[in-house]
C-alpha positions in Angstrom: 62.4 98.5 125.4 60.9 101.6 126.4 59.3 103.7 123.9 57.3 106.5 123.0 54.4 107.1 121.7 54.4 110.6 119.7 51.0 112.2 119.4 50.8 116.0 117.0 48.1 118.0 116.0 49.7 118.0 113.1 50.2 114.2 112.2 49.4 110.4 113.0 50.8 108.9 116.4 53.9 107.6 115.6 56.0 105.5 117.6 60.2 105.7 118.6 61.7 102.6 120.6 64.0 104.1 122.6 67.7 102.9 122.2 70.4 102.6 125.4 71.7 106.3 126.0 71.2 109.1 125.1 68.0 110.6 123.3 68.1 114.4 122.4 64.6 116.1 121.0 64.7 119.6 119.8 63.5 120.9 116.8 66.5 121.0 114.8 68.1 118.1 112.6 71.0 117.5 115.2 68.8 115.9 117.5 68.0 112.3 117.7 63.8 112.9 117.2 63.2 116.1 115.5 59.5 117.6 116.4 58.4 120.3 113.6 57.1 122.6 115.8 57.6 126.3 116.6 56.6 125.8 120.5 59.7 123.4 120.5 63.1 124.6 121.3 66.3 123.9 119.2 67.6 121.3 122.4 64.6 121.4 124.2 65.4 118.1 126.1 66.8 114.6 126.7 65.8 111.1 127.0 68.2 109.0 129.5 68.3 105.3 129.1 70.4 103.3 131.8 69.6 99.8 132.1 66.4 99.6 133.6 66.1 103.4 134.7 64.5 106.2 132.0 64.7 109.6 132.9 64.0 113.0 131.0 66.2 116.1 131.5 64.7 119.5 130.3 67.9 121.5 128.4 66.9 125.1 129.5 63.7 125.0 126.7 62.0 128.1 125.7 58.9 126.8 126.8 60.0 124.2 129.4 59.2 120.3 129.3 56.1 119.1 131.6 55.7 115.2 133.0 52.6 115.3 133.5 51.3 118.2 133.7 54.0 120.0 135.7 57.3 121.5 134.6 60.4 119.7 134.9 64.2 120.0 135.4 65.3 116.2 135.4 62.3 113.7 136.3 62.5 109.6 136.2 60.0 108.9 133.6 56.9 106.0 134.6 55.0 103.7 132.7 52.8 105.6 130.6 53.7 109.3 132.0 53.4 111.7 129.6 56.1 114.4 128.3 54.3 117.7 126.7 57.2 118.9 124.1 55.9 121.7 123.2 52.3 121.6 121.5 53.5 117.8 121.2 52.7 115.9 123.8 54.8 112.2 124.2 53.7 108.9 126.0 55.9 107.0 127.4 55.4 103.6 127.3 57.9 101.4 129.8 59.9 97.8 129.5 56.9 95.3 130.2 58.8 92.8 132.6 58.4 89.2 132.0 55.9 87.9 134.0 58.1 85.4 136.7 58.2 81.5 136.2 56.2 80.3 138.9 55.8 76.8 140.4 54.6 73.8 138.2 50.8 73.0 139.4 51.1 69.4 141.3 48.1 67.7 142.2 48.5 65.4 145.0 45.8 62.2 145.2 43.1 63.4 147.7 43.0 60.8 150.4 40.0 62.2 152.6 37.0 61.2 150.3 34.1 59.6 152.6 31.7 57.4 151.2 28.8 58.6 149.9 26.0 58.7 151.8 22.8 58.0 149.5 20.5 58.8 152.5 21.9 62.4 152.6 21.8 63.3 148.7 18.0 62.0 148.7 16.9 63.2 145.3 19.7 61.8 143.5 19.3 59.4 140.8 21.3 55.9 140.9 21.7 53.9 138.5 20.7 50.0 140.0 22.5 47.4 139.1 
């Protein structure tokens, strides 16, 4: 499940899981995610999750929405990108894909062994019988 790590100057970091559909971000309690800052617009941005696709849309906010320092209108989010909404930073973390099933390791018997040559390794100590 994709998630956001919220880093605000006023509080401790929080983690928010993003459900399928739209998550609105803003200053009023009408939003899914409320950010209490005068630099955040009442309806600032929206994050849409559709399957594995996640996009962020600026909702005509006063200060704009930035992703990795660039002002955006609509932007497909990638893992570890940083959103800036007012004075709040949000780090996006995408779903970590499970490792694909690897073919099991199979050990085949080796048949190309040659007999050990004691003369080739004179320092090797062999027990005598």
